[in-house]
KOLFI-902621 format. One record per residue: chain; x negated, y, z negated of N, C-alpha, C, O, CB in turn; residue number from 1; residue in three letters. Coordinates in Angstrom, 1 decimal. Atoms other than C-alpha are relative to their C-alpha. Glycine has a CB too. Example, Ala and Ser with C-alpha at 12.3 -4.5 7.8 and 13.67 -1.06 7.14 Angstrom:
<rec A,<-0.9,-1.2,0.0>,<-12.3,-4.5,-7.8>,<-0.9,1.2,0.0>,<-1.9,1.2,-0.7>,<1.0,0.0,-1.2>,1,ala>,
<rec A,<0.9,-1.1,0.0>,<-13.7,-1.1,-7.1>,<0.8,1.1,-0.8>,<0.3,2.2,-0.9>,<-0.4,0.5,1.4>,2,ser>,
***
This chain:
<rec A,<1.3,-0.9,0.6>,<-86.6,109.4,-100.9>,<-1.0,0.6,0.1>,<-1.7,0.3,1.0>,<-0.4,-0.4,-0.4>,1,met>,
<rec A,<1.2,-0.5,-0.8>,<-89.5,111.6,-100.8>,<-0.8,0.2,-0.6>,<-0.5,-0.1,-1.8>,<0.1,1.0,0.7>,2,ser>,
<rec A,<1.6,0.6,0.5>,<-93.3,111.7,-101.7>,<0.1,0.7,-1.3>,<0.8,1.5,-1.9>,<-1.7,0.6,1.1>,3,gln>,
<rec A,<0.5,-1.1,1.9>,<-95.0,112.8,-105.0>,<-1.2,0.1,0.4>,<-1.5,-0.6,1.4>,<0.0,-0.8,-2.2>,4,thr>,
<rec A,<0.7,-1.0,-0.2>,<-97.4,114.4,-104.8>,<-1.7,0.2,-0.8>,<-2.2,1.3,-0.8>,<0.9,1.0,-0.2>,5,tyr>,
<rec A,<1.0,-0.2,1.2>,<-100.5,113.8,-107.4>,<-1.0,1.0,-0.4>,<-0.4,2.0,-0.1>,<-0.6,-1.0,0.0>,6,leu>,
<rec A,<0.9,-0.8,0.5>,<-103.5,116.0,-108.8>,<-0.6,-0.8,-0.7>,<0.0,-1.3,-1.7>,<0.4,1.0,-0.5>,7,arg>,
<rec A,<1.3,1.0,1.1>,<-106.5,114.0,-110.4>,<-1.2,0.2,-0.1>,<-2.2,0.0,0.6>,<-0.3,-1.5,0.3>,8,thr>,
<rec A,<1.1,-0.2,0.4>,<-108.7,115.3,-112.5>,<-1.6,-1.0,-0.4>,<-1.2,-1.9,-1.2>,<0.5,0.5,-1.0>,9,glu>,
<rec A,<0.2,1.5,0.7>,<-111.6,112.5,-113.5>,<-1.6,1.0,-0.4>,<-2.5,1.3,0.4>,<-0.1,-1.9,1.4>,10,trp>,
<rec A,<1.2,-0.4,0.4>,<-114.3,114.3,-115.8>,<-0.9,-0.6,-1.1>,<-0.6,-0.8,-2.2>,<0.3,0.9,-0.4>,11,ile>,
<rec A,<0.9,1.0,-0.5>,<-117.5,112.4,-115.8>,<-1.0,1.1,0.4>,<-0.7,2.3,0.8>,<0.5,-1.1,1.2>,12,his>,
<rec A,<1.1,-0.6,0.0>,<-121.1,113.4,-115.4>,<-0.7,-1.0,1.4>,<-1.8,-0.7,1.9>,<-0.8,0.0,-1.5>,13,asp>,
<rec A,<1.1,0.8,-0.8>,<-122.1,110.5,-112.5>,<-0.4,1.5,1.5>,<0.4,2.5,1.5>,<0.9,-2.1,0.9>,14,phe>,
<rec A,<-0.2,-1.4,-0.8>,<-122.9,113.4,-109.6>,<-0.1,-0.8,1.6>,<-0.3,0.0,2.6>,<-1.5,1.5,-0.4>,15,gln>,
<rec A,<-0.9,0.8,-1.2>,<-122.1,110.4,-106.6>,<1.5,-0.5,0.2>,<2.1,-1.2,1.0>,<-0.5,-1.1,0.2>,16,val>,
<rec A,<-1.6,0.7,-0.3>,<-118.8,110.1,-107.3>,<0.9,1.2,0.2>,<0.5,2.4,0.1>,<0.6,-1.1,-1.6>,17,glu>,
<rec A,<-1.0,-1.2,0.0>,<-115.5,112.2,-106.9>,<0.2,0.6,-0.9>,<0.2,-0.3,-1.8>,<1.1,-0.2,0.4>,18,pro>,
<rec A,<-0.9,-0.1,1.0>,<-114.0,114.3,-109.5>,<1.5,0.7,0.1>,<2.3,0.8,-0.8>,<-0.7,0.6,-0.9>,19,tyr>,
<rec A,<-1.5,0.1,0.7>,<-110.9,115.3,-108.3>,<0.0,-0.6,1.4>,<-0.8,-0.4,2.4>,<1.2,1.5,-0.6>,20,leu>,
<rec A,<-1.1,0.1,-0.8>,<-108.4,113.6,-106.3>,<1.5,0.6,0.5>,<2.1,1.1,-0.4>,<0.1,-0.6,-0.3>,21,phe>,
<rec A,<-1.5,0.2,-0.7>,<-104.9,113.9,-104.1>,<0.2,-0.8,0.0>,<-0.6,-1.7,-0.1>,<0.3,0.2,0.9>,22,tyr>,
<rec A,<-1.3,1.2,-0.5>,<-102.4,111.7,-103.4>,<1.4,0.3,0.5>,<2.2,1.1,0.1>,<0.4,-0.9,-1.2>,23,his>,
<rec A,<-0.8,-0.4,0.0>,<-100.2,111.6,-101.9>,<1.4,-1.2,-0.4>,<0.9,-1.4,-1.5>,<-0.2,0.8,1.1>,24,glu>,
<rec A,<-1.3,1.7,0.8>,<-96.9,108.2,-103.1>,<1.0,0.1,1.0>,<1.3,1.2,1.4>,<1.2,0.2,-2.1>,25,leu>,
<rec A,<-1.0,-0.1,0.0>,<-94.4,107.4,-101.7>,<1.2,-0.5,-0.8>,<1.2,-0.2,-2.0>,<0.0,-0.1,0.8>,26,asp>,
<rec A,<-1.0,-0.1,0.8>,<-91.0,106.3,-102.7>,<0.3,-1.2,-1.1>,<1.3,-1.4,-1.7>,<1.0,0.2,0.9>,27,his>,
<rec A,<0.2,1.3,0.6>,<-92.5,102.8,-104.4>,<-1.4,0.5,-0.5>,<-2.2,-0.5,-0.5>,<0.1,-1.4,1.0>,28,glu>,
<rec A,<0.8,-0.3,-0.1>,<-95.3,104.9,-105.3>,<-1.6,-0.3,0.2>,<-2.5,0.0,-0.5>,<0.4,0.3,-0.6>,29,arg>,
<rec A,<0.7,0.8,-0.4>,<-97.7,103.1,-103.3>,<-0.9,1.4,0.7>,<-0.5,2.5,1.0>,<0.8,-1.2,0.8>,30,tyr>,
<rec A,<1.3,-1.4,-0.7>,<-100.8,105.6,-101.8>,<0.2,-0.2,1.1>,<0.4,-1.3,1.6>,<-1.9,-0.1,-0.3>,31,ala>,
<rec A,<0.0,-0.4,-1.5>,<-100.7,107.0,-98.2>,<-0.6,0.5,0.2>,<-1.1,-0.3,1.0>,<0.7,0.5,0.7>,32,thr>,
<rec A,<1.3,-0.9,0.3>,<-103.3,109.4,-98.2>,<-0.7,0.5,-1.5>,<-0.2,0.9,-2.5>,<0.3,1.1,0.6>,33,arg>,
<rec A,<0.8,-0.8,0.8>,<-105.9,110.6,-100.2>,<-1.5,1.0,-0.3>,<-2.7,1.0,0.1>,<0.2,-0.5,-0.5>,34,lys>,
<rec A,<1.2,-1.2,-0.4>,<-108.1,113.3,-100.8>,<-1.1,-0.4,-0.9>,<-0.7,-0.8,-2.0>,<0.5,1.8,-0.4>,35,val>,
<rec A,<1.3,0.6,1.4>,<-112.0,112.4,-103.0>,<-0.9,1.9,0.2>,<-1.6,2.2,1.2>,<-1.8,-2.2,0.9>,36,glu>,
<rec A,<1.0,-0.6,0.0>,<-113.7,115.7,-103.8>,<-1.0,0.2,-0.7>,<-0.8,0.0,-1.9>,<0.2,0.7,0.0>,37,val>,
<rec A,<1.2,0.7,1.2>,<-117.1,115.5,-105.1>,<-1.0,1.5,-0.7>,<-0.9,2.5,0.0>,<-1.4,-1.3,1.0>,38,phe>,
<rec A,<-0.1,-1.4,0.4>,<-119.1,118.5,-107.7>,<-1.4,0.4,1.2>,<-2.3,1.3,1.0>,<-0.3,0.2,-1.9>,39,lys>,
<rec A,<0.5,-0.8,-1.4>,<-121.0,118.8,-103.9>,<0.4,0.6,0.4>,<-0.5,1.3,1.0>,<-0.2,-0.4,1.0>,40,asp>,
<rec A,<-0.1,-0.7,-1.2>,<-119.0,120.6,-102.0>,<1.8,-1.7,1.0>,<3.0,-1.9,1.3>,<-2.5,0.1,0.9>,41,gly>,
<rec A,<-0.3,0.8,-1.3>,<-118.2,117.5,-99.7>,<1.4,-0.6,-0.9>,<1.7,-0.8,-2.1>,<-1.4,-1.3,0.7>,42,arg>,
<rec A,<-1.3,0.4,0.4>,<-114.7,116.3,-99.1>,<0.8,-0.9,1.3>,<1.0,-0.6,2.5>,<0.8,1.4,-0.5>,43,met>,
<rec A,<-0.1,0.6,-1.2>,<-113.5,113.0,-97.4>,<1.6,-0.6,-0.3>,<2.1,-0.5,-1.4>,<-1.4,-1.2,0.2>,44,ile>,
<rec A,<-1.5,0.8,-0.5>,<-110.0,111.3,-96.6>,<0.1,-1.2,0.9>,<-0.6,-1.6,1.8>,<1.0,1.1,0.9>,45,arg>,
<rec A,<-0.2,0.9,0.1>,<-108.2,108.5,-96.8>,<1.1,-0.6,0.7>,<1.6,0.4,1.2>,<0.0,-0.1,-1.0>,46,ala>,
<rec A,<-1.2,0.4,-0.8>,<-105.2,106.6,-95.0>,<0.1,-1.0,0.6>,<-0.8,-1.8,0.7>,<0.5,0.7,0.6>,47,ser>,
<rec A,<0.0,1.5,-0.5>,<-103.7,104.1,-92.9>,<-0.2,0.7,1.0>,<-0.5,-0.2,1.8>,<1.2,-1.3,-0.1>,48,ala>,
<rec A,<0.4,-0.5,-1.1>,<-104.4,106.7,-89.9>,<-0.9,0.6,0.5>,<-0.8,1.0,1.7>,<0.6,0.3,0.2>,49,lys>,
<rec A,<1.0,-0.8,0.3>,<-107.4,108.5,-90.6>,<-1.0,-1.1,-0.6>,<-0.2,-1.5,-1.5>,<0.5,1.3,-0.9>,50,val>,
<rec A,<0.7,0.4,0.6>,<-109.9,106.4,-91.9>,<-1.5,0.1,-0.5>,<-2.3,-0.8,-0.7>,<0.2,-0.6,0.4>,51,leu>,
<rec A,<1.3,-0.2,0.0>,<-112.9,108.3,-92.8>,<-0.5,-0.4,-0.9>,<-1.6,0.1,-1.0>,<-0.3,0.9,0.1>,52,glu>,
<rec A,<0.6,1.4,1.3>,<-113.7,105.7,-95.9>,<0.5,-0.9,0.3>,<1.6,-1.2,0.8>,<0.4,0.1,-1.6>,53,arg>,
<rec A,<-0.8,1.4,-0.1>,<-113.2,102.7,-95.9>,<1.3,-0.2,-0.3>,<1.7,0.5,-1.3>,<-0.6,-0.9,-0.7>,54,asp>,
<rec A,<-1.2,0.1,-0.1>,<-109.9,101.6,-95.6>,<0.4,-0.1,-1.5>,<1.3,0.5,-2.0>,<0.3,-1.0,1.0>,55,pro>,
<rec A,<-0.6,0.5,0.9>,<-109.7,99.9,-98.7>,<0.2,1.0,-1.6>,<0.6,0.9,-2.7>,<-0.8,-1.3,-0.1>,56,thr>,
<rec A,<-0.6,-1.1,1.8>,<-109.7,103.2,-101.1>,<0.9,-0.1,-0.2>,<1.3,-0.3,-1.4>,<0.0,1.5,-0.3>,57,ala>,
<rec A,<-2.2,0.0,0.6>,<-105.8,103.2,-100.9>,<-0.1,-0.4,-1.6>,<-1.2,-0.1,-2.3>,<1.6,-1.8,1.0>,58,leu>,
<rec A,<0.2,0.9,1.1>,<-105.5,101.5,-103.9>,<1.6,-0.7,0.2>,<2.7,-0.1,0.1>,<-0.5,0.7,-1.7>,59,pro>,
<rec A,<-1.0,2.0,0.1>,<-103.1,98.1,-103.6>,<0.8,0.0,-0.7>,<1.6,-0.8,-0.6>,<-0.6,-1.5,-0.5>,60,asp>,
<rec A,<-1.2,-0.2,1.0>,<-101.1,99.0,-106.1>,<0.5,1.1,-0.8>,<-0.2,1.9,-1.3>,<-0.2,-0.7,-0.9>,61,gln>,
<rec A,<-1.4,-1.4,-0.2>,<-98.1,101.5,-106.8>,<-0.6,0.7,-1.1>,<-0.6,0.2,-2.2>,<2.3,-0.4,-0.4>,62,pro>,
<rec A,<0.6,-1.0,1.2>,<-100.0,104.6,-108.9>,<1.1,-0.3,-1.4>,<2.3,-0.5,-1.1>,<0.2,2.0,0.5>,63,val>,
<rec A,<-0.2,-0.4,1.6>,<-99.1,104.5,-113.1>,<1.5,1.9,0.3>,<1.4,3.0,0.8>,<-2.3,0.5,-0.9>,64,pro>,
<rec A,<-0.9,-1.3,0.4>,<-96.0,107.1,-114.0>,<-1.1,1.5,-0.7>,<-1.7,1.2,-1.7>,<1.4,-0.6,-1.3>,65,pro>,
<rec A,<0.8,-0.8,0.8>,<-97.9,110.2,-115.2>,<0.0,0.0,-1.2>,<-1.0,0.7,-1.7>,<0.0,1.0,0.3>,66,leu>,
<rec A,<0.2,0.1,1.4>,<-97.3,109.7,-118.8>,<-1.1,-0.9,-0.1>,<-2.2,-0.6,-0.5>,<1.2,-0.4,-0.9>,67,glu>,
<rec A,<1.6,1.2,-0.2>,<-99.7,106.4,-118.4>,<-0.6,0.3,0.3>,<-1.6,0.0,-0.3>,<-0.3,-1.1,0.5>,68,glu>,
<rec A,<1.6,-0.5,-0.3>,<-102.2,108.0,-116.5>,<-1.1,0.6,-1.1>,<-2.3,0.3,-1.3>,<0.1,1.1,1.0>,69,leu>,
<rec A,<0.0,-1.0,0.0>,<-102.2,111.1,-118.4>,<-0.1,-0.4,-1.5>,<0.3,0.3,-2.4>,<0.9,0.7,0.7>,70,asn>,
<rec A,<0.6,0.8,1.2>,<-103.5,108.2,-121.5>,<-1.3,0.3,-0.5>,<-1.7,0.6,-1.6>,<-0.1,-1.2,0.4>,71,thr>,
<rec A,<1.7,-0.5,0.9>,<-107.2,108.6,-121.2>,<-0.3,1.1,-0.3>,<0.3,2.2,-0.1>,<-1.4,-0.3,0.6>,72,glu>,
<rec A,<1.1,-1.0,0.7>,<-109.6,110.6,-122.6>,<-0.5,0.8,1.1>,<-0.5,2.0,0.9>,<-1.3,-0.7,-0.8>,73,asp>,
<rec A,<1.4,-0.6,-0.4>,<-111.9,111.4,-119.7>,<1.6,0.4,1.5>,<1.4,1.6,1.8>,<-2.0,-1.5,0.3>,74,asn>,
<rec A,<-1.5,-0.2,-1.5>,<-108.3,111.7,-116.4>,<0.8,0.7,-0.8>,<1.0,0.5,-2.0>,<1.2,-1.6,0.6>,75,val>,
<rec A,<-0.7,-0.7,-0.1>,<-106.2,114.5,-116.0>,<1.0,-0.1,0.7>,<0.2,-0.1,1.6>,<-0.4,0.7,0.1>,76,arg>,
<rec A,<-1.6,0.1,-1.6>,<-102.9,114.2,-113.4>,<0.4,0.8,-0.2>,<0.1,1.1,-1.4>,<1.4,-1.0,0.2>,77,val>,
<rec A,<-1.8,-1.0,-0.8>,<-99.9,117.0,-112.1>,<-0.5,-0.7,0.9>,<-1.5,-1.1,1.5>,<0.5,2.1,0.4>,78,trp>,
<rec A,<-0.9,-0.2,-1.3>,<-97.7,116.4,-110.1>,<-0.4,1.8,0.6>,<-0.6,2.8,-0.1>,<2.0,-0.2,-0.6>,79,gln>,
<rec A,<0.0,-1.3,-1.0>,<-98.2,119.2,-107.2>,<0.6,0.2,1.7>,<0.4,-0.6,2.6>,<-1.6,0.1,0.1>,80,val>,
<rec A,<-0.7,-0.5,-1.3>,<-96.7,120.3,-104.3>,<-0.6,-0.4,1.2>,<-1.7,-0.2,1.5>,<0.0,1.4,0.2>,81,thr>,
<rec A,<0.0,0.5,-1.9>,<-96.2,118.8,-100.5>,<-1.6,1.3,0.1>,<-2.7,1.0,-0.4>,<2.4,0.7,1.5>,82,ala>,
<rec A,<1.3,-1.3,-0.4>,<-98.8,122.4,-99.6>,<-1.1,0.1,-1.1>,<-2.0,0.9,-0.9>,<0.6,1.8,0.1>,83,gln>,
<rec A,<0.7,0.2,1.1>,<-100.7,121.9,-102.3>,<-1.3,-1.4,0.5>,<-2.6,-1.4,0.6>,<1.1,-0.3,-1.3>,84,glu>,
<rec A,<0.1,1.3,-0.7>,<-101.4,118.2,-100.9>,<-0.7,0.5,1.5>,<-1.9,0.6,1.6>,<1.7,-0.9,0.1>,85,phe>,
<rec A,<0.5,-0.3,-1.6>,<-101.8,119.3,-96.8>,<-1.1,0.7,-0.2>,<-2.0,0.4,0.4>,<1.0,0.9,1.1>,86,glu>,
<rec A,<1.2,-1.2,0.1>,<-104.4,122.5,-98.2>,<-1.1,-1.4,0.2>,<-1.8,-1.7,1.1>,<-0.2,1.3,-2.0>,87,glu>,
<rec A,<1.0,1.1,0.7>,<-106.3,119.7,-99.6>,<-0.4,-1.1,1.2>,<-1.4,-1.8,1.6>,<0.9,-0.8,-1.4>,88,ala>,
<rec A,<0.3,1.6,-1.6>,<-106.4,117.1,-96.6>,<-0.1,0.8,1.4>,<-0.8,0.6,2.4>,<2.1,-1.5,0.5>,89,trp>,
<rec A,<0.6,-0.8,-1.8>,<-106.4,119.8,-93.7>,<-1.8,0.8,-0.8>,<-2.3,1.2,0.2>,<1.7,2.0,0.8>,90,gly>,
<rec A,<1.1,-0.2,0.4>,<-109.7,120.9,-95.6>,<-1.1,-1.2,0.2>,<-2.2,-1.2,0.6>,<0.2,0.4,-1.2>,91,ala>,
<rec A,<0.9,1.1,-0.1>,<-111.2,117.8,-95.6>,<-0.1,-1.2,1.0>,<-0.4,-2.4,1.2>,<0.1,-0.6,-1.1>,92,ala>,
<rec A,<0.3,0.6,-1.7>,<-111.1,117.1,-92.3>,<-0.2,1.2,0.6>,<-0.1,1.2,1.8>,<1.2,-0.9,0.9>,93,ser>,
<rec A,<1.1,-0.7,-0.9>,<-112.6,120.3,-91.7>,<1.5,1.3,1.0>,<1.4,2.5,1.4>,<-1.2,-1.7,1.5>,94,gly>,
<rec A,<-0.6,-1.0,-0.5>,<-109.4,121.9,-90.2>,<1.8,0.3,-1.1>,<2.0,-0.3,-2.1>,<0.1,-0.6,1.9>,95,asp>,
<rec A,<-0.8,0.2,1.1>,<-105.8,123.1,-91.7>,<0.9,-0.3,0.7>,<1.9,0.4,0.5>,<0.1,1.0,-0.9>,96,arg>,
<rec A,<-1.4,0.3,-0.2>,<-103.2,121.2,-89.4>,<0.8,-1.3,-1.0>,<0.0,-2.2,-1.5>,<0.1,-0.4,1.7>,97,ser>,
<rec A,<-0.1,0.8,1.0>,<-101.1,119.2,-91.7>,<0.2,-1.8,0.2>,<1.2,-2.1,0.8>,<1.3,0.6,-0.7>,98,pro>,
<rec A,<-1.4,1.5,-0.1>,<-100.0,115.3,-91.6>,<-1.5,-1.1,1.1>,<-2.0,-1.9,0.4>,<2.5,0.8,1.7>,99,gly>,
<rec A,<0.7,1.3,-0.4>,<-102.5,112.9,-89.2>,<0.2,-1.1,-0.1>,<-0.6,-1.9,0.4>,<-0.8,-0.1,-0.4>,100,cys>,
***
């Protein structure tokens, strides 16, 4: 089975919290990589291999289906392409190479 890629927008007024997230999910919907985007333009990423942030930044539970995620008033979630995820992943590392 292939991976799933999500883009999540968290609508809030907190300056120190990310507002945009990209997740790569495995076939069981566990996050394998994640990018967080902040309002000031900073981007950080987390994975089992790249620990630019505390490794606990990856959820330890499967990510719920889109229908369930989109029930929150201040959260919008979309499925995106692998290419869009890889672009965010590369931007968070300062390069454009996929993987890592």
